[in-house]
mmCIF entry with sequence, helices, sheets and N, C-alpha, C, O atoms, coordinates in Angstrom:
data_MODEL
# 
_entry.id   MODEL 
# 
_entity.id                         1 
_entity.type                       polymer 
_entity.pdbx_number_of_molecules   1 
# 
_entity_poly.entity_id                      1 
_entity_poly.type                           'polypeptide(L)' 
_entity_poly.nstd_linkage                   no 
_entity_poly.nstd_monomer                   no 
_entity_poly.pdbx_seq_one_letter_code       MNKSNKFSPEVRERAVRMVQEHRGEYPSLWAAVESIAPKIGCVPQTLLE 
_entity_poly.pdbx_seq_one_letter_code_can   MNKSNKFSPEVRERAVRMVQEHRGEYPSLWAAVESIAPKIGCVPQTLLE 
_entity_poly.pdbx_strand_id                 A 
# 
loop_
_entity_poly_seq.entity_id 
_entity_poly_seq.num 
_entity_poly_seq.mon_id 
_entity_poly_seq.hetero 
1 1  MET n 
1 2  ASN n 
1 3  LYS n 
1 4  SER n 
1 5  ASN n 
1 6  LYS n 
1 7  PHE n 
1 8  SER n 
1 9  PRO n 
1 10 GLU n 
1 11 VAL n 
1 12 ARG n 
1 13 GLU n 
1 14 ARG n 
1 15 ALA n 
1 16 VAL n 
1 17 ARG n 
1 18 MET n 
1 19 VAL n 
1 20 GLN n 
1 21 GLU n 
1 22 HIS n 
1 23 ARG n 
1 24 GLY n 
1 25 GLU n 
1 26 TYR n 
1 27 PRO n 
1 28 SER n 
1 29 LEU n 
1 30 TRP n 
1 31 ALA n 
1 32 ALA n 
1 33 VAL n 
1 34 GLU n 
1 35 SER n 
1 36 ILE n 
1 37 ALA n 
1 38 PRO n 
1 39 LYS n 
1 40 ILE n 
1 41 GLY n 
1 42 CYS n 
1 43 VAL n 
1 44 PRO n 
1 45 GLN n 
1 46 THR n 
1 47 LEU n 
1 48 LEU n 
1 49 GLU n 
# 
_struct_asym.id          A 
_struct_asym.entity_id   1 
# 
loop_
_struct_conf.conf_type_id 
_struct_conf.id 
_struct_conf.pdbx_PDB_helix_id 
_struct_conf.beg_label_comp_id 
_struct_conf.beg_label_asym_id 
_struct_conf.beg_label_seq_id 
_struct_conf.pdbx_beg_PDB_ins_code 
_struct_conf.end_label_comp_id 
_struct_conf.end_label_asym_id 
_struct_conf.end_label_seq_id 
_struct_conf.pdbx_end_PDB_ins_code 
_struct_conf.beg_auth_comp_id 
_struct_conf.beg_auth_asym_id 
_struct_conf.beg_auth_seq_id 
_struct_conf.end_auth_comp_id 
_struct_conf.end_auth_asym_id 
_struct_conf.end_auth_seq_id 
_struct_conf.pdbx_PDB_helix_class 
_struct_conf.details 
_struct_conf.pdbx_PDB_helix_length 
HELX_P HELX_P1 AA1 PRO A 9  ? HIS A 22 ? PRO A 9  HIS A 22 1 ? 14 
HELX_P HELX_P2 AA2 ARG A 23 ? GLU A 25 ? ARG A 23 GLU A 25 5 ? 3  
HELX_P HELX_P3 AA3 LEU A 29 ? ILE A 40 ? LEU A 29 ILE A 40 1 ? 12 
HELX_P HELX_P4 AA4 PRO A 44 ? LEU A 48 ? PRO A 44 LEU A 48 1 ? 5  
# 
_struct_conf_type.id          HELX_P 
_struct_conf_type.criteria    ? 
_struct_conf_type.reference   ? 
# 
loop_
_atom_site.group_PDB 
_atom_site.id 
_atom_site.type_symbol 
_atom_site.label_atom_id 
_atom_site.label_alt_id 
_atom_site.label_comp_id 
_atom_site.label_asym_id 
_atom_site.label_entity_id 
_atom_site.label_seq_id 
_atom_site.pdbx_PDB_ins_code 
_atom_site.Cartn_x 
_atom_site.Cartn_y 
_atom_site.Cartn_z 
_atom_site.occupancy 
_atom_site.B_iso_or_equiv 
_atom_site.pdbx_formal_charge 
_atom_site.auth_seq_id 
_atom_site.auth_comp_id 
_atom_site.auth_asym_id 
_atom_site.auth_atom_id 
_atom_site.pdbx_PDB_model_num 
ATOM 1   N N  . MET A 1 1  ? -1.671  9.634   -9.981  1.00 0.00 ? 1  MET A N  1 
ATOM 2   C CA . MET A 1 1  ? -1.821  8.381   -9.248  1.00 0.00 ? 1  MET A CA 1 
ATOM 3   C C  . MET A 1 1  ? -2.626  7.436   -10.108 1.00 0.00 ? 1  MET A C  1 
ATOM 4   O O  . MET A 1 1  ? -3.696  7.795   -10.599 1.00 0.00 ? 1  MET A O  1 
ATOM 5   N N  . ASN A 1 2  ? -2.121  6.231   -10.294 1.00 0.00 ? 2  ASN A N  1 
ATOM 6   C CA . ASN A 1 2  ? -2.811  5.245   -11.104 1.00 0.00 ? 2  ASN A CA 1 
ATOM 7   C C  . ASN A 1 2  ? -3.795  4.439   -10.260 1.00 0.00 ? 2  ASN A C  1 
ATOM 8   O O  . ASN A 1 2  ? -3.520  4.113   -9.105  1.00 0.00 ? 2  ASN A O  1 
ATOM 9   N N  . LYS A 1 3  ? -4.886  4.140   -10.825 1.00 0.00 ? 3  LYS A N  1 
ATOM 10  C CA . LYS A 1 3  ? -5.888  3.272   -10.108 1.00 0.00 ? 3  LYS A CA 1 
ATOM 11  C C  . LYS A 1 3  ? -5.566  1.829   -10.374 1.00 0.00 ? 3  LYS A C  1 
ATOM 12  O O  . LYS A 1 3  ? -5.241  1.466   -11.505 1.00 0.00 ? 3  LYS A O  1 
ATOM 13  N N  . SER A 1 4  ? -5.646  1.020   -9.391  1.00 0.00 ? 4  SER A N  1 
ATOM 14  C CA . SER A 1 4  ? -5.481  -0.383  -9.576  1.00 0.00 ? 4  SER A CA 1 
ATOM 15  C C  . SER A 1 4  ? -6.841  -0.935  -10.068 1.00 0.00 ? 4  SER A C  1 
ATOM 16  O O  . SER A 1 4  ? -7.904  -0.530  -9.597  1.00 0.00 ? 4  SER A O  1 
ATOM 17  N N  . ASN A 1 5  ? -6.765  -1.864  -11.024 1.00 0.00 ? 5  ASN A N  1 
ATOM 18  C CA . ASN A 1 5  ? -7.995  -2.331  -11.601 1.00 0.00 ? 5  ASN A CA 1 
ATOM 19  C C  . ASN A 1 5  ? -8.197  -3.815  -11.209 1.00 0.00 ? 5  ASN A C  1 
ATOM 20  O O  . ASN A 1 5  ? -7.458  -4.681  -11.677 1.00 0.00 ? 5  ASN A O  1 
ATOM 21  N N  . LYS A 1 6  ? -9.174  -4.098  -10.371 1.00 0.00 ? 6  LYS A N  1 
ATOM 22  C CA . LYS A 1 6  ? -9.330  -5.469  -9.907  1.00 0.00 ? 6  LYS A CA 1 
ATOM 23  C C  . LYS A 1 6  ? -10.208 -6.319  -10.823 1.00 0.00 ? 6  LYS A C  1 
ATOM 24  O O  . LYS A 1 6  ? -10.318 -7.533  -10.649 1.00 0.00 ? 6  LYS A O  1 
ATOM 25  N N  . PHE A 1 7  ? -10.826 -5.667  -11.792 1.00 0.00 ? 7  PHE A N  1 
ATOM 26  C CA . PHE A 1 7  ? -11.742 -6.405  -12.663 1.00 0.00 ? 7  PHE A CA 1 
ATOM 27  C C  . PHE A 1 7  ? -11.074 -6.618  -14.070 1.00 0.00 ? 7  PHE A C  1 
ATOM 28  O O  . PHE A 1 7  ? -10.497 -5.689  -14.636 1.00 0.00 ? 7  PHE A O  1 
ATOM 29  N N  . SER A 1 8  ? -11.168 -7.797  -14.578 1.00 0.00 ? 8  SER A N  1 
ATOM 30  C CA . SER A 1 8  ? -10.591 -8.115  -15.850 1.00 0.00 ? 8  SER A CA 1 
ATOM 31  C C  . SER A 1 8  ? -11.435 -7.439  -16.967 1.00 0.00 ? 8  SER A C  1 
ATOM 32  O O  . SER A 1 8  ? -12.587 -7.064  -16.746 1.00 0.00 ? 8  SER A O  1 
ATOM 33  N N  . PRO A 1 9  ? -10.839 -7.298  -18.148 1.00 0.00 ? 9  PRO A N  1 
ATOM 34  C CA . PRO A 1 9  ? -11.604 -6.755  -19.254 1.00 0.00 ? 9  PRO A CA 1 
ATOM 35  C C  . PRO A 1 9  ? -12.847 -7.529  -19.576 1.00 0.00 ? 9  PRO A C  1 
ATOM 36  O O  . PRO A 1 9  ? -13.846 -6.951  -20.003 1.00 0.00 ? 9  PRO A O  1 
ATOM 37  N N  . GLU A 1 10 ? -12.807 -8.845  -19.379 1.00 0.00 ? 10 GLU A N  1 
ATOM 38  C CA . GLU A 1 10 ? -13.974 -9.677  -19.654 1.00 0.00 ? 10 GLU A CA 1 
ATOM 39  C C  . GLU A 1 10 ? -15.092 -9.364  -18.709 1.00 0.00 ? 10 GLU A C  1 
ATOM 40  O O  . GLU A 1 10 ? -16.248 -9.292  -19.124 1.00 0.00 ? 10 GLU A O  1 
ATOM 41  N N  . VAL A 1 11 ? -14.781 -9.172  -17.429 1.00 0.00 ? 11 VAL A N  1 
ATOM 42  C CA . VAL A 1 11 ? -15.831 -8.873  -16.452 1.00 0.00 ? 11 VAL A CA 1 
ATOM 43  C C  . VAL A 1 11 ? -16.391 -7.467  -16.744 1.00 0.00 ? 11 VAL A C  1 
ATOM 44  O O  . VAL A 1 11 ? -17.599 -7.253  -16.643 1.00 0.00 ? 11 VAL A O  1 
ATOM 45  N N  . ARG A 1 12 ? -15.537 -6.531  -17.096 1.00 0.00 ? 12 ARG A N  1 
ATOM 46  C CA . ARG A 1 12 ? -16.004 -5.194  -17.428 1.00 0.00 ? 12 ARG A CA 1 
ATOM 47  C C  . ARG A 1 12 ? -16.967 -5.276  -18.631 1.00 0.00 ? 12 ARG A C  1 
ATOM 48  O O  . ARG A 1 12 ? -18.031 -4.656  -18.607 1.00 0.00 ? 12 ARG A O  1 
ATOM 49  N N  . GLU A 1 13 ? -16.612 -6.016  -19.655 1.00 0.00 ? 13 GLU A N  1 
ATOM 50  C CA . GLU A 1 13 ? -17.482 -6.146  -20.864 1.00 0.00 ? 13 GLU A CA 1 
ATOM 51  C C  . GLU A 1 13 ? -18.792 -6.778  -20.483 1.00 0.00 ? 13 GLU A C  1 
ATOM 52  O O  . GLU A 1 13 ? -19.848 -6.349  -20.948 1.00 0.00 ? 13 GLU A O  1 
ATOM 53  N N  . ARG A 1 14 ? -18.743 -7.798  -19.637 1.00 0.00 ? 14 ARG A N  1 
ATOM 54  C CA . ARG A 1 14 ? -19.994 -8.446  -19.202 1.00 0.00 ? 14 ARG A CA 1 
ATOM 55  C C  . ARG A 1 14 ? -20.856 -7.495  -18.465 1.00 0.00 ? 14 ARG A C  1 
ATOM 56  O O  . ARG A 1 14 ? -22.059 -7.444  -18.721 1.00 0.00 ? 14 ARG A O  1 
ATOM 57  N N  . ALA A 1 15 ? -20.309 -6.731  -17.555 1.00 0.00 ? 15 ALA A N  1 
ATOM 58  C CA . ALA A 1 15 ? -21.067 -5.774  -16.772 1.00 0.00 ? 15 ALA A CA 1 
ATOM 59  C C  . ALA A 1 15 ? -21.729 -4.726  -17.665 1.00 0.00 ? 15 ALA A C  1 
ATOM 60  O O  . ALA A 1 15 ? -22.909 -4.417  -17.497 1.00 0.00 ? 15 ALA A O  1 
ATOM 61  N N  . VAL A 1 16 ? -20.984 -4.194  -18.592 1.00 0.00 ? 16 VAL A N  1 
ATOM 62  C CA . VAL A 1 16 ? -21.529 -3.207  -19.546 1.00 0.00 ? 16 VAL A CA 1 
ATOM 63  C C  . VAL A 1 16 ? -22.663 -3.819  -20.344 1.00 0.00 ? 16 VAL A C  1 
ATOM 64  O O  . VAL A 1 16 ? -23.715 -3.203  -20.520 1.00 0.00 ? 16 VAL A O  1 
ATOM 65  N N  . ARG A 1 17 ? -22.447 -5.020  -20.820 1.00 0.00 ? 17 ARG A N  1 
ATOM 66  C CA . ARG A 1 17 ? -23.494 -5.723  -21.647 1.00 0.00 ? 17 ARG A CA 1 
ATOM 67  C C  . ARG A 1 17 ? -24.743 -5.947  -20.795 1.00 0.00 ? 17 ARG A C  1 
ATOM 68  O O  . ARG A 1 17 ? -25.858 -5.730  -21.271 1.00 0.00 ? 17 ARG A O  1 
ATOM 69  N N  . MET A 1 18 ? -24.576 -6.371  -19.562 1.00 0.00 ? 18 MET A N  1 
ATOM 70  C CA . MET A 1 18 ? -25.724 -6.626  -18.693 1.00 0.00 ? 18 MET A CA 1 
ATOM 71  C C  . MET A 1 18 ? -26.517 -5.339  -18.449 1.00 0.00 ? 18 MET A C  1 
ATOM 72  O O  . MET A 1 18 ? -27.747 -5.353  -18.483 1.00 0.00 ? 18 MET A O  1 
ATOM 73  N N  . VAL A 1 19 ? -25.830 -4.253  -18.208 1.00 0.00 ? 19 VAL A N  1 
ATOM 74  C CA . VAL A 1 19 ? -26.521 -2.976  -17.974 1.00 0.00 ? 19 VAL A CA 1 
ATOM 75  C C  . VAL A 1 19 ? -27.277 -2.594  -19.216 1.00 0.00 ? 19 VAL A C  1 
ATOM 76  O O  . VAL A 1 19 ? -28.449 -2.232  -19.116 1.00 0.00 ? 19 VAL A O  1 
ATOM 77  N N  . GLN A 1 20 ? -26.666 -2.654  -20.394 1.00 0.00 ? 20 GLN A N  1 
ATOM 78  C CA . GLN A 1 20 ? -27.312 -2.323  -21.644 1.00 0.00 ? 20 GLN A CA 1 
ATOM 79  C C  . GLN A 1 20 ? -28.502 -3.183  -21.933 1.00 0.00 ? 20 GLN A C  1 
ATOM 80  O O  . GLN A 1 20 ? -29.538 -2.688  -22.377 1.00 0.00 ? 20 GLN A O  1 
ATOM 81  N N  . GLU A 1 21 ? -28.371 -4.486  -21.687 1.00 0.00 ? 21 GLU A N  1 
ATOM 82  C CA . GLU A 1 21 ? -29.455 -5.411  -21.964 1.00 0.00 ? 21 GLU A CA 1 
ATOM 83  C C  . GLU A 1 21 ? -30.651 -5.204  -21.064 1.00 0.00 ? 21 GLU A C  1 
ATOM 84  O O  . GLU A 1 21 ? -31.787 -5.421  -21.487 1.00 0.00 ? 21 GLU A O  1 
ATOM 85  N N  . HIS A 1 22 ? -30.415 -4.782  -19.807 1.00 0.00 ? 22 HIS A N  1 
ATOM 86  C CA . HIS A 1 22 ? -31.508 -4.637  -18.825 1.00 0.00 ? 22 HIS A CA 1 
ATOM 87  C C  . HIS A 1 22 ? -31.940 -3.232  -18.566 1.00 0.00 ? 22 HIS A C  1 
ATOM 88  O O  . HIS A 1 22 ? -32.833 -3.001  -17.750 1.00 0.00 ? 22 HIS A O  1 
ATOM 89  N N  . ARG A 1 23 ? -31.315 -2.250  -19.256 1.00 0.00 ? 23 ARG A N  1 
ATOM 90  C CA . ARG A 1 23 ? -31.609 -0.834  -19.030 1.00 0.00 ? 23 ARG A CA 1 
ATOM 91  C C  . ARG A 1 23 ? -33.071 -0.543  -19.129 1.00 0.00 ? 23 ARG A C  1 
ATOM 92  O O  . ARG A 1 23 ? -33.600 0.247   -18.347 1.00 0.00 ? 23 ARG A O  1 
ATOM 93  N N  . GLY A 1 24 ? -33.764 -1.179  -20.102 1.00 0.00 ? 24 GLY A N  1 
ATOM 94  C CA . GLY A 1 24 ? -35.195 -0.846  -20.348 1.00 0.00 ? 24 GLY A CA 1 
ATOM 95  C C  . GLY A 1 24 ? -36.076 -1.331  -19.202 1.00 0.00 ? 24 GLY A C  1 
ATOM 96  O O  . GLY A 1 24 ? -37.223 -0.897  -19.099 1.00 0.00 ? 24 GLY A O  1 
ATOM 97  N N  . GLU A 1 25 ? -35.596 -2.187  -18.364 1.00 0.00 ? 25 GLU A N  1 
ATOM 98  C CA . GLU A 1 25 ? -36.407 -2.740  -17.264 1.00 0.00 ? 25 GLU A CA 1 
ATOM 99  C C  . GLU A 1 25 ? -36.371 -1.797  -16.024 1.00 0.00 ? 25 GLU A C  1 
ATOM 100 O O  . GLU A 1 25 ? -37.046 -2.061  -15.029 1.00 0.00 ? 25 GLU A O  1 
ATOM 101 N N  . TYR A 1 26 ? -35.612 -0.744  -16.092 1.00 0.00 ? 26 TYR A N  1 
ATOM 102 C CA . TYR A 1 26 ? -35.440 0.163   -14.931 1.00 0.00 ? 26 TYR A CA 1 
ATOM 103 C C  . TYR A 1 26 ? -35.767 1.589   -15.334 1.00 0.00 ? 26 TYR A C  1 
ATOM 104 O O  . TYR A 1 26 ? -35.620 1.961   -16.498 1.00 0.00 ? 26 TYR A O  1 
ATOM 105 N N  . PRO A 1 27 ? -36.218 2.399   -14.356 1.00 0.00 ? 27 PRO A N  1 
ATOM 106 C CA . PRO A 1 27 ? -36.574 3.758   -14.674 1.00 0.00 ? 27 PRO A CA 1 
ATOM 107 C C  . PRO A 1 27 ? -35.420 4.672   -15.005 1.00 0.00 ? 27 PRO A C  1 
ATOM 108 O O  . PRO A 1 27 ? -35.624 5.755   -15.553 1.00 0.00 ? 27 PRO A O  1 
ATOM 109 N N  . SER A 1 28 ? -34.184 4.246   -14.674 1.00 0.00 ? 28 SER A N  1 
ATOM 110 C CA . SER A 1 28 ? -33.013 5.092   -14.959 1.00 0.00 ? 28 SER A CA 1 
ATOM 111 C C  . SER A 1 28 ? -31.800 4.220   -15.157 1.00 0.00 ? 28 SER A C  1 
ATOM 112 O O  . SER A 1 28 ? -31.812 3.036   -14.818 1.00 0.00 ? 28 SER A O  1 
ATOM 113 N N  . LEU A 1 29 ? -30.766 4.792   -15.697 1.00 0.00 ? 29 LEU A N  1 
ATOM 114 C CA . LEU A 1 29 ? -29.509 4.111   -15.843 1.00 0.00 ? 29 LEU A CA 1 
ATOM 115 C C  . LEU A 1 29 ? -28.966 3.744   -14.464 1.00 0.00 ? 29 LEU A C  1 
ATOM 116 O O  . LEU A 1 29 ? -28.479 2.630   -14.273 1.00 0.00 ? 29 LEU A O  1 
ATOM 117 N N  . TRP A 1 30 ? -29.040 4.644   -13.519 1.00 0.00 ? 30 TRP A N  1 
ATOM 118 C CA . TRP A 1 30 ? -28.569 4.406   -12.171 1.00 0.00 ? 30 TRP A CA 1 
ATOM 119 C C  . TRP A 1 30 ? -29.253 3.205   -11.532 1.00 0.00 ? 30 TRP A C  1 
ATOM 120 O O  . TRP A 1 30 ? -28.607 2.391   -10.873 1.00 0.00 ? 30 TRP A O  1 
ATOM 121 N N  . ALA A 1 31 ? -30.547 3.100   -11.729 1.00 0.00 ? 31 ALA A N  1 
ATOM 122 C CA . ALA A 1 31 ? -31.278 1.973   -11.165 1.00 0.00 ? 31 ALA A CA 1 
ATOM 123 C C  . ALA A 1 31 ? -30.800 0.631   -11.765 1.00 0.00 ? 31 ALA A C  1 
ATOM 124 O O  . ALA A 1 31 ? -30.677 -0.369  -11.057 1.00 0.00 ? 31 ALA A O  1 
ATOM 125 N N  . ALA A 1 32 ? -30.542 0.635   -13.050 1.00 0.00 ? 32 ALA A N  1 
ATOM 126 C CA . ALA A 1 32 ? -30.016 -0.559  -13.728 1.00 0.00 ? 32 ALA A CA 1 
ATOM 127 C C  . ALA A 1 32 ? -28.621 -0.923  -13.185 1.00 0.00 ? 32 ALA A C  1 
ATOM 128 O O  . ALA A 1 32 ? -28.326 -2.092  -12.939 1.00 0.00 ? 32 ALA A O  1 
ATOM 129 N N  . VAL A 1 33 ? -27.797 0.073   -13.008 1.00 0.00 ? 33 VAL A N  1 
ATOM 130 C CA . VAL A 1 33 ? -26.409 -0.136  -12.515 1.00 0.00 ? 33 VAL A CA 1 
ATOM 131 C C  . VAL A 1 33 ? -26.478 -0.628  -11.066 1.00 0.00 ? 33 VAL A C  1 
ATOM 132 O O  . VAL A 1 33 ? -25.722 -1.530  -10.706 1.00 0.00 ? 33 VAL A O  1 
ATOM 133 N N  . GLU A 1 34 ? -27.353 -0.073  -10.223 1.00 0.00 ? 34 GLU A N  1 
ATOM 134 C CA . GLU A 1 34 ? -27.526 -0.545  -8.856  1.00 0.00 ? 34 GLU A CA 1 
ATOM 135 C C  . GLU A 1 34 ? -27.926 -2.060  -8.796  1.00 0.00 ? 34 GLU A C  1 
ATOM 136 O O  . GLU A 1 34 ? -27.514 -2.812  -7.912  1.00 0.00 ? 34 GLU A O  1 
ATOM 137 N N  . SER A 1 35 ? -28.733 -2.430  -9.770  1.00 0.00 ? 35 SER A N  1 
ATOM 138 C CA . SER A 1 35 ? -29.194 -3.822  -9.781  1.00 0.00 ? 35 SER A CA 1 
ATOM 139 C C  . SER A 1 35 ? -28.105 -4.765  -10.256 1.00 0.00 ? 35 SER A C  1 
ATOM 140 O O  . SER A 1 35 ? -27.979 -5.869  -9.728  1.00 0.00 ? 35 SER A O  1 
ATOM 141 N N  . ILE A 1 36 ? -27.301 -4.350  -11.255 1.00 0.00 ? 36 ILE A N  1 
ATOM 142 C CA . ILE A 1 36 ? -26.286 -5.229  -11.855 1.00 0.00 ? 36 ILE A CA 1 
ATOM 143 C C  . ILE A 1 36 ? -25.009 -5.313  -10.993 1.00 0.00 ? 36 ILE A C  1 
ATOM 144 O O  . ILE A 1 36 ? -24.383 -6.370  -10.922 1.00 0.00 ? 36 ILE A O  1 
ATOM 145 N N  . ALA A 1 37 ? -24.638 -4.244  -10.364 1.00 0.00 ? 37 ALA A N  1 
ATOM 146 C CA . ALA A 1 37 ? -23.337 -4.160  -9.640  1.00 0.00 ? 37 ALA A CA 1 
ATOM 147 C C  . ALA A 1 37 ? -23.140 -5.340  -8.645  1.00 0.00 ? 37 ALA A C  1 
ATOM 148 O O  . ALA A 1 37 ? -22.075 -5.958  -8.647  1.00 0.00 ? 37 ALA A O  1 
ATOM 149 N N  . PRO A 1 38 ? -24.117 -5.652  -7.823  1.00 0.00 ? 38 PRO A N  1 
ATOM 150 C CA . PRO A 1 38 ? -23.852 -6.758  -6.858  1.00 0.00 ? 38 PRO A CA 1 
ATOM 151 C C  . PRO A 1 38 ? -23.695 -8.106  -7.546  1.00 0.00 ? 38 PRO A C  1 
ATOM 152 O O  . PRO A 1 38 ? -23.053 -9.004  -7.003  1.00 0.00 ? 38 PRO A O  1 
ATOM 153 N N  . LYS A 1 39 ? -24.261 -8.256  -8.712  1.00 0.00 ? 39 LYS A N  1 
ATOM 154 C CA . LYS A 1 39 ? -24.129 -9.520  -9.467  1.00 0.00 ? 39 LYS A CA 1 
ATOM 155 C C  . LYS A 1 39 ? -22.713 -9.647  -10.006 1.00 0.00 ? 39 LYS A C  1 
ATOM 156 O O  . LYS A 1 39 ? -22.229 -10.764 -10.190 1.00 0.00 ? 39 LYS A O  1 
ATOM 157 N N  . ILE A 1 40 ? -22.035 -8.529  -10.265 1.00 0.00 ? 40 ILE A N  1 
ATOM 158 C CA . ILE A 1 40 ? -20.695 -8.532  -10.744 1.00 0.00 ? 40 ILE A CA 1 
ATOM 159 C C  . ILE A 1 40 ? -19.656 -8.557  -9.548  1.00 0.00 ? 40 ILE A C  1 
ATOM 160 O O  . ILE A 1 40 ? -18.510 -8.987  -9.677  1.00 0.00 ? 40 ILE A O  1 
ATOM 161 N N  . GLY A 1 41 ? -20.144 -8.084  -8.448  1.00 0.00 ? 41 GLY A N  1 
ATOM 162 C CA . GLY A 1 41 ? -19.257 -8.052  -7.250  1.00 0.00 ? 41 GLY A CA 1 
ATOM 163 C C  . GLY A 1 41 ? -18.577 -6.729  -7.054  1.00 0.00 ? 41 GLY A C  1 
ATOM 164 O O  . GLY A 1 41 ? -17.438 -6.663  -6.591  1.00 0.00 ? 41 GLY A O  1 
ATOM 165 N N  . CYS A 1 42 ? -19.289 -5.656  -7.411  1.00 0.00 ? 42 CYS A N  1 
ATOM 166 C CA . CYS A 1 42 ? -18.718 -4.326  -7.225  1.00 0.00 ? 42 CYS A CA 1 
ATOM 167 C C  . CYS A 1 42 ? -19.769 -3.367  -6.736  1.00 0.00 ? 42 CYS A C  1 
ATOM 168 O O  . CYS A 1 42 ? -20.944 -3.719  -6.637  1.00 0.00 ? 42 CYS A O  1 
ATOM 169 N N  . VAL A 1 43 ? -19.344 -2.124  -6.421  1.00 0.00 ? 43 VAL A N  1 
ATOM 170 C CA . VAL A 1 43 ? -20.290 -1.088  -6.059  1.00 0.00 ? 43 VAL A CA 1 
ATOM 171 C C  . VAL A 1 43 ? -20.738 -0.390  -7.323  1.00 0.00 ? 43 VAL A C  1 
ATOM 172 O O  . VAL A 1 43 ? -20.008 -0.375  -8.314  1.00 0.00 ? 43 VAL A O  1 
ATOM 173 N N  . PRO A 1 44 ? -21.946 0.199   -7.304  1.00 0.00 ? 44 PRO A N  1 
ATOM 174 C CA . PRO A 1 44 ? -22.466 0.843   -8.549  1.00 0.00 ? 44 PRO A CA 1 
ATOM 175 C C  . PRO A 1 44 ? -21.536 1.890   -9.143  1.00 0.00 ? 44 PRO A C  1 
ATOM 176 O O  . PRO A 1 44 ? -21.446 1.994   -10.366 1.00 0.00 ? 44 PRO A O  1 
ATOM 177 N N  . GLN A 1 45 ? -20.846 2.665   -8.322  1.00 0.00 ? 45 GLN A N  1 
ATOM 178 C CA . GLN A 1 45 ? -19.944 3.698   -8.862  1.00 0.00 ? 45 GLN A CA 1 
ATOM 179 C C  . GLN A 1 45 ? -18.868 3.130   -9.781  1.00 0.00 ? 45 GLN A C  1 
ATOM 180 O O  . GLN A 1 45 ? -18.426 3.785   -10.725 1.00 0.00 ? 45 GLN A O  1 
ATOM 181 N N  . THR A 1 46 ? -18.460 1.906   -9.488  1.00 0.00 ? 46 THR A N  1 
ATOM 182 C CA . THR A 1 46 ? -17.400 1.267   -10.310 1.00 0.00 ? 46 THR A CA 1 
ATOM 183 C C  . THR A 1 46 ? -17.897 1.059   -11.706 1.00 0.00 ? 46 THR A C  1 
ATOM 184 O O  . THR A 1 46 ? -17.100 1.192   -12.634 1.00 0.00 ? 46 THR A O  1 
ATOM 185 N N  . LEU A 1 47 ? -19.128 0.750   -11.932 1.00 0.00 ? 47 LEU A N  1 
ATOM 186 C CA . LEU A 1 47 ? -19.678 0.511   -13.261 1.00 0.00 ? 47 LEU A CA 1 
ATOM 187 C C  . LEU A 1 47 ? -19.783 1.808   -14.081 1.00 0.00 ? 47 LEU A C  1 
ATOM 188 O O  . LEU A 1 47 ? -19.821 1.789   -15.312 1.00 0.00 ? 47 LEU A O  1 
ATOM 189 N N  . LEU A 1 48 ? -19.828 2.924   -13.358 1.00 0.00 ? 48 LEU A N  1 
ATOM 190 C CA . LEU A 1 48 ? -19.957 4.158   -14.127 1.00 0.00 ? 48 LEU A CA 1 
ATOM 191 C C  . LEU A 1 48 ? -18.607 4.763   -14.489 1.00 0.00 ? 48 LEU A C  1 
ATOM 192 O O  . LEU A 1 48 ? -18.560 5.755   -15.217 1.00 0.00 ? 48 LEU A O  1 
ATOM 193 N N  . GLU A 1 49 ? -17.534 4.206   -14.014 1.00 0.00 ? 49 GLU A N  1 
ATOM 194 C CA . GLU A 1 49 ? -16.177 4.732   -14.308 1.00 0.00 ? 49 GLU A CA 1 
ATOM 195 C C  . GLU A 1 49 ? -15.735 4.302   -15.654 1.00 0.00 ? 49 GLU A C  1 
ATOM 196 O O  . GLU A 1 49 ? -14.630 4.641   -16.078 1.00 0.00 ? 49 GLU A O  1 
# 
């Protein structure tokens, strides 16, 4: 089964970049992802895929 991808490559790149840039401000990767996900318009699990 193929997953439908609602986010463009540009949005994905931006999300990854934001998490990397702000990772040091949070105690864990998950905390950084939880903070960035709503700004991108997705749930945190999406950023970890």
